[in-house]
N, CA, C and O of each residue as an XYZ file, in Angstrom:
356
protein
N       0.824     -1.198      0.055
C       0.043      0.032     -0.035
C       0.902      1.226     -0.047
O       1.927      1.259      0.634
N       0.528      2.216     -0.797
C       1.377      3.448     -1.033
C       1.083      4.371      0.240
O      -0.032      4.404      0.761
N       2.112      5.077      0.674
C       1.965      6.018      1.764
C       1.367      7.406      1.241
O       1.561      7.766      0.080
N       0.667      8.131      2.108
C       0.086      9.331      1.648
C       0.985     10.283      0.810
O       0.560     10.908     -0.162
N       2.304     10.342      1.281
C       3.360     11.169      0.593
C       3.500     10.646     -0.798
O       3.424     11.424     -1.749
N       3.704      9.341     -0.969
C       3.907      8.839     -2.375
C       2.684      9.052     -3.193
O       2.789      9.380     -4.375
N       1.556      8.887     -2.634
C       0.230      9.095     -3.372
C       0.185     10.610     -3.867
O      -0.151     10.901     -5.015
N       0.528     11.493     -2.964
C       0.495     12.911     -3.289
C       1.550     13.250     -4.376
O       1.257     14.026     -5.285
N       2.678     12.719     -4.297
C       3.761     12.958     -5.227
C       3.313     12.410     -6.574
O       3.520     13.096     -7.576
N       2.726     11.248     -6.674
C       2.270     10.695     -7.903
C       1.174     11.499     -8.526
O       1.153     11.626     -9.750
N       0.253     12.057     -7.766
C      -0.753     12.891     -8.344
C      -0.158     14.235     -8.900
O      -0.574     14.767     -9.929
N       0.833     14.718     -8.139
C       1.461     16.003     -8.524
C       2.210     15.809     -9.893
O       2.118     16.631    -10.804
N       2.953     14.671     -9.967
C       3.660     14.431    -11.226
C       2.799     14.159    -12.340
O       3.127     14.579    -13.450
N       1.703     13.488    -12.178
C       0.742     13.350    -13.263
C       0.138     14.586    -13.762
O      -0.010     14.773    -14.969
N      -0.229     15.466    -12.842
C      -0.638     16.841    -13.186
C       0.406     17.619    -13.933
O       0.115     18.241    -14.955
N       1.642     17.591    -13.426
C       2.766     18.333    -14.077
C       3.100     17.766    -15.411
O       3.426     18.549    -16.303
N       3.057     16.557    -15.630
C       3.339     15.808    -16.930
C       2.379     16.330    -17.992
O       2.806     16.506    -19.134
N       1.144     16.581    -17.694
C       0.201     16.978    -18.683
C       0.283     18.437    -19.033
O      -0.363     18.883    -19.982
N       1.065     19.197    -18.286
C       1.119     20.602    -18.603
C       2.287     21.015    -19.437
O       3.426     20.724    -19.070
N       2.061     21.692    -20.565
C       3.163     22.071    -21.352
C       3.594     23.541    -21.144
O       4.627     23.978    -21.651
N       2.804     24.256    -20.414
C       3.127     25.634    -20.096
C       4.428     25.822    -19.327
O       5.125     26.823    -19.490
N       4.737     24.853    -18.496
C       5.927     24.927    -17.644
C       7.120     24.725    -18.618
O       8.128     25.429    -18.539
N       6.969     23.727    -19.551
C       8.085     23.546    -20.544
C       8.229     24.717    -21.358
O       9.358     25.148    -21.590
N       7.115     25.330    -21.859
C       7.171     26.491    -22.657
C       7.853     27.680    -21.984
O       8.623     28.424    -22.592
N       7.517     27.826    -20.641
C       8.051     28.949    -19.871
C       9.541     28.697    -19.763
O      10.291     29.661    -19.915
N      10.032     27.521    -19.521
C      11.497     27.250    -19.502
C      12.157     27.548    -20.743
O      13.235     28.143    -20.726
N      11.596     27.177    -21.857
C      12.203     27.463    -23.159
C      12.232     28.937    -23.485
O      13.155     29.428    -24.133
N      11.192     29.649    -23.019
C      11.191     31.090    -23.257
C      12.321     31.734    -22.337
O      13.039     32.624    -22.793
N      12.456     31.295    -21.112
C      13.481     31.771    -20.193
C      14.886     31.484    -20.769
O      15.794     32.311    -20.693
N      15.015     30.320    -21.324
C      16.364     30.045    -21.943
C      16.653     30.956    -23.134
O      17.786     31.397    -23.329
N      15.622     31.231    -23.924
C      15.752     32.048    -25.102
C      16.150     33.526    -24.648
O      17.062     34.154    -25.186
N      15.426     33.978    -23.679
C      15.648     35.381    -23.122
C      17.060     35.470    -22.537
O      17.757     36.473    -22.688
N      17.461     34.366    -21.852
C      18.770     34.370    -21.116
C      19.880     34.447    -22.271
O      20.860     35.178    -22.128
N      19.701     33.701    -23.370
C      20.601     33.770    -24.466
C      20.671     35.210    -25.086
O      21.741     35.780    -25.296
N      19.505     35.722    -25.348
C      19.426     37.069    -25.882
C      20.142     38.073    -25.022
O      20.926     38.882    -25.519
N      19.873     38.027    -23.719
C      20.580     38.939    -22.830
C      22.042     38.776    -22.832
O      22.775     39.755    -22.689
N      22.522     37.531    -22.996
C      24.017     37.344    -23.032
C      24.526     37.960    -24.334
O      25.564     38.622    -24.339
N      23.805     37.749    -25.440
C      24.360     38.407    -26.716
C      24.326     39.853    -26.573
O      25.243     40.490    -27.089
N      23.376     40.485    -25.928
C      23.268     41.959    -25.741
C      24.428     42.418    -24.900
O      25.018     43.462    -25.179
N      24.785     41.633    -23.833
C      25.889     42.043    -22.940
C      27.216     41.982    -23.702
O      28.095     42.825    -23.520
N      27.341     40.929    -24.587
C      28.523     40.885    -25.372
C      28.676     42.058    -26.314
O      29.768     42.606    -26.463
N      27.613     42.434    -26.932
C      27.615     43.509    -27.902
C      27.971     44.828    -27.085
O      28.757     45.622    -27.602
N      27.487     45.067    -25.968
C      27.808     46.279    -25.164
C      29.288     46.216    -24.766
O      29.968     47.242    -24.743
N      29.785     45.018    -24.453
C      31.238     44.965    -24.084
C      32.053     45.266    -25.255
O      33.031     46.004    -25.132
N      31.727     44.742    -26.417
C      32.547     45.016    -27.578
C      32.516     46.556    -27.906
O      33.536     47.131    -28.285
N      31.387     47.164    -27.759
C      31.384     48.604    -28.060
C      32.240     49.347    -27.081
O      32.948     50.269    -27.486
N      32.219     49.003    -25.816
C      33.043     49.580    -24.822
C      34.594     49.418    -25.097
O      35.382     50.347    -24.922
N      34.941     48.249    -25.511
C      36.242     47.928    -25.787
C      36.700     48.770    -27.028
O      37.814     49.296    -27.024
N      35.853     48.898    -28.077
C      36.129     49.705    -29.217
C      36.376     51.134    -28.774
O      37.319     51.758    -29.259
N      35.582     51.671    -27.888
C      35.755     53.118    -27.401
C      37.077     53.190    -26.761
O      37.826     54.118    -27.067
N      37.441     52.300    -25.901
C      38.814     52.284    -25.189
C      39.897     52.206    -26.174
O      40.908     52.899    -26.056
N      39.706     51.334    -27.204
C      40.791     51.167    -28.252
C      40.916     52.490    -28.957
O      42.044     52.933    -29.177
N      39.850     53.149    -29.324
C      39.925     54.504    -30.068
C      40.664     55.557    -29.166
O      41.491     56.329    -29.654
N      40.346     55.560    -27.871
C      40.934     56.551    -27.028
C      42.410     56.282    -26.809
O      43.184     57.231    -26.686
N      42.825     55.040    -26.757
C      44.248     54.605    -26.609
C      44.973     55.209    -27.841
O      45.960     55.939    -27.748
N      44.395     54.837    -28.992
C      45.101     55.314    -30.277
C      45.245     56.788    -30.261
O      46.263     57.302    -30.726
N      44.248     57.531    -29.733
C      44.344     58.984    -29.667
C      45.443     59.463    -28.734
O      46.126     60.444    -29.028
N      45.616     58.778    -27.614
C      46.674     59.139    -26.710
C      48.011     58.773    -27.356
O      48.973     59.535    -27.259
N      48.077     57.649    -27.994
C      49.343     57.223    -28.707
C      49.745     58.311    -29.768
O      50.931     58.601    -29.923
N      48.793     58.881    -30.461
C      49.130     59.859    -31.477
C      49.617     61.139    -30.832
O      50.474     61.825    -31.390
N      49.073     61.480    -29.639
C      49.483     62.721    -28.927
C      50.884     62.481    -28.358
O      51.681     63.419    -28.356
N      51.214     61.353    -27.902
C      52.570     60.971    -27.373
C      53.619     61.052    -28.515
O      54.730     61.543    -28.313
N      53.259     60.583    -29.658
C      54.098     60.669    -30.834
C      54.361     62.156    -31.230
O      55.464     62.529    -31.630
N      53.262     63.000    -31.093
C      53.397     64.398    -31.423
C      54.375     65.041    -30.442
O      55.248     65.816    -30.832
N      54.208     64.700    -29.150
C      55.095     65.320    -28.160
C      56.505     64.931    -28.341
O      57.423     65.735    -28.182
N      56.696     63.561    -28.712
C      57.975     63.066    -28.954
C      58.664     63.814    -30.150
O      59.860     64.096    -30.081
N      57.971     64.105    -31.151
C      58.467     64.876    -32.273
C      58.843     66.246    -31.873
O      59.838     66.759    -32.385
N      58.128     66.891    -30.993
C      58.378     68.253    -30.441
C      59.728     68.217    -29.599
O      60.576     69.104    -29.694
N      59.845     67.137    -28.789
C      61.048     67.052    -28.023
C      62.240     66.809    -28.990
O      63.313     67.314    -28.660
N      62.189     66.163    -30.036
C      63.323     65.923    -30.917
C      63.636     67.272    -31.559
O      64.816     67.591    -31.705
N      62.636     68.096    -31.957
C      62.854     69.440    -32.458
C      63.620     70.342    -31.486
O      64.534     71.080    -31.855
N      63.232     70.250    -30.335
C      63.907     71.107    -29.213
C      65.363     70.600    -29.083
O      66.308     71.383    -28.983
N      65.496     69.301    -29.090
C      66.839     68.678    -28.929
C      67.759     69.114    -30.057
O      68.913     69.475    -29.826
N      67.242     69.078    -31.276
C      68.008     69.529    -32.497
C      68.348     71.065    -32.378
O      69.465     71.456    -32.716
N      67.475     71.862    -31.941
C      67.735     73.222    -31.796
C      68.821     73.498    -30.741
O      69.711     74.323    -30.945
N      68.721     72.799    -29.630
C      69.756     72.966    -28.546
C      71.079     72.492    -29.099
O      72.075     73.186    -28.893
N      71.172     71.343    -29.798
C      72.411     70.962    -30.420
C      72.953     71.893    -31.299
O      74.153     72.163    -31.262
N      72.138     72.441    -32.134
C      72.653     73.575    -33.150
C      73.177     74.729    -32.381
O      74.218     75.299    -32.706
N      72.435     75.083    -31.332
C      72.908     76.350    -30.558
C      74.191     76.032    -29.862
O      75.050     76.911    -29.793
N      74.405     74.790    -29.314
C      75.547     74.520    -28.583
C      76.736     74.395    -29.640
O      77.823     74.948    -29.472
N      76.445     73.686    -30.643
C      77.539     73.554    -31.700
C      77.932     74.866    -32.321
O      79.109     75.093    -32.599
N      76.913     75.787    -32.556
C      77.200     77.051    -33.201
C      77.929     78.015    -32.334
O      78.644     78.864    -32.866
N      77.799     77.949    -30.968
C      78.587     78.832    -30.043
C      79.703     78.202    -29.450
O      80.522     78.889    -28.840
N      79.845     76.906    -29.560
C      80.910     76.230    -28.914
C      80.823     76.352    -27.347
O      81.818     76.231    -26.633
N      79.665     76.581    -26.909
C      79.486     76.628    -25.372
C      79.301     75.355    -24.771
O      78.540     74.559    -25.320
N      79.875     75.057    -23.746
C      79.638     73.781    -23.058
C      78.953     74.066    -21.727
O      79.458     74.853    -20.925
N      77.854     73.459    -21.497
C      77.060     73.639    -20.281
C      77.425     72.575    -19.327
O      77.520     71.424    -19.752
N      77.643     72.842    -18.061
C      77.926     71.846    -17.168
C      76.779     71.790    -16.096
O      76.171     72.814    -15.786
N      76.522     70.664    -15.584
C      75.424     70.480    -14.610
C      75.968     70.335    -13.239
O      75.205     70.172    -12.286
């Protein structure tokens, strides 16, 4: 003879087995979860692209400053060579 708990579980499972809305809800949740993951990946890619663009901009500015330093160095060298002045530190 089945215990009351086993009888209740059996009735519950029989009711649950006949319902497709639970399965449909789980499929929809899975689909929404996958869509959310794709959206998060797209947002991350956009953020990474923005950072990459900014780093390239900083790199261009550093190169520009480096060129300016070279120009100053060349002018100082010409000045020193032209006057034969030696600076001591």
